[in-house]
C-alpha positions, 0 to 999 in steps of 0.5 A: 500499499505504502509502495502504491501511494509513492508511486501514484504520488510520482506519476502525479508529479511527472504530470508538471513536465508534462503540460506542453508548450503553453508559452511558445510561438510560431516562427511565423508570428516573430521577427528577429533583430540581428543587431540594433544601430543608435544614434542621437537625433537633437534631443532624442534618440534615434534606433534602427533595427536590422529585421531578418526577413526569413524567406530571404535565407535560403538564399535568391528566390527562395520561399519559406518561413511564413513570410518574405519575399523572394528575391532581395535583400534578407533583412529590413531595416525599421528606424524610429524616434523616442525620449528613451529606446523602451518607448522607441522599441515599442512603437517599432513594435506597435508598427510590426506585424510580428512579435519584435524578438531581440535573442538573437542580436549580436551587435550594437552600433553606436554612433558616433554623436551618440557616444559624444554625448554620453553611453550610460542612458541607453546602457540600462535597457540594454542589460535590464531585459533578459532577453537581450544579449549580455554576449552582444558586441559594442562598436562605434561607428564614425558619423551615423551608426545607421549608415554603417547598419544599412550598408549592403556587403556581398559576402554576408546575409547581415552587415550586422555579422560582417560587422561582428566578424572583423570586431572580433579579430578586432581585439583578444577579448571583444567588448561585448556589453558585458565587458562594457558595464564592467569596465564603466562600473570600473575604477582607475580604468576608461573604455575603448572600443573600436569602431567601425567605417563605411570607406569613402571609395568601395561605399559595399564595404566597413572596416574597423579603423582603429579604436573610440577612447570614452572618458567619463563614458563619453567619446573623447576621439579616435586612435588609429593605425599606429596609435592605435596599435600602440594603445592595443599593445598596451592594453593586452589586446593587440590580435597578431598585430603586423608592423611595418619596419623599415630595415636596418639597412636598404631600402622599401620595409619589412612587415613582421607579424607579432603571434603570441606576446605577454604583457607585464605593467609595474607600478612604481609610487613615490606619492605623487611620483608614479612611474609605469614600467611596461614589460614586452616579450613575445615572439613574431614572424616576417610575412613580407620582406619587399625591401632588399634587406637580407635576412639570412644570418642570425646578425641579421635577424638581430638588426631587424628585431632592434628596429622591430622593438623599437617601433613598439616601444614608438607607437606605444609612446606616441599612443600613451601621449596622446592617450594622457595629455589630449584625451585625458582617458586611462584605457590602460587601466593604470589606475586599475593596475595600481589598485591592484598591486598597491591598494593603500597607495591608490587608496591615498591617490584615487580622489586625485586620479584625475590630475595625476594619471596626465604626469605619470611617466611610462617606461616601455620595454620591448623584446620581440624575438622574431621566430619566423622568416617564412617559408622562403629567407632571401626576397623573392624576386631580387639577385642575392648579388642585389642584396644589402648586409647590415 
């Protein structure tokens, strides 16, 4: 009798797991948002959604997904304005026959004007609604975010996915919404995000041009080219960067890719006088030698390494000079490093860090060894008699 009651109780408990899909949504009733572009419009916001058209996902001329059209783009762009992002989303929902679903959104673009006015107001809704992905990547655009988002890229069905792939390779640790929030609420570090542009020479080409630098969560300016590389190296976020250096002797240039490197930053604190000793060690590979410099000897390779390490040092110091004196933004996180290494000293200077940071002395030591010269050693197409040694 006892076992029979237990069996009935077990069977009854199983009913709780067999209630069916009471909250299901038919695919025909959902509009999947792939990306969002947020811009500033007068005193309001403008949000542009990139919505997948299911009928186009099978390729040109496909039919399915309960909607869409055959042929044409695989996405729809929809913009609306409002005082808050929530108000905008509500307006966009009222203009859609399907329920907007943000669970698949993986890219959030922030326009230049929006970023300069401050990103704090728009962060809340992006993290408060559980449907929103905290893993979505946040990227700043030069100019309007909408124009970048609606760029029709031939290789991808959705421009937002192309932008995401570019952002994934721009830094070692891509700037997700979660990462952005963690930096915004942390002491002793400022935010830096990758920024995208549409190439003027090709309206169908988007590229990541460098870093957008923030101070107090407001965009202060941009770093690109060598300065962006220098800042990323100092942050420990450079993702296999390629540096072009002049040869120790001869003409043209040599390109070296840093495949692995280790960054170590040690603070030396003596009251308000602070020195940050930065050390970079790693290995590189020659990926192009268009010069007439002969690298077929250990002596010449060592001379090239010296040039490379000086280039790294110069790029970092130039980036730091601009960050400290023009933008006054601690994107490397010197303050956070002091807090972690010497919390007692940080407590003394924390409230005056904005005044102290521009005066921090930065010392850089680079020690990158070239371990691979490529499939060939001597420059192809050049006679050995034309090669130059150091």
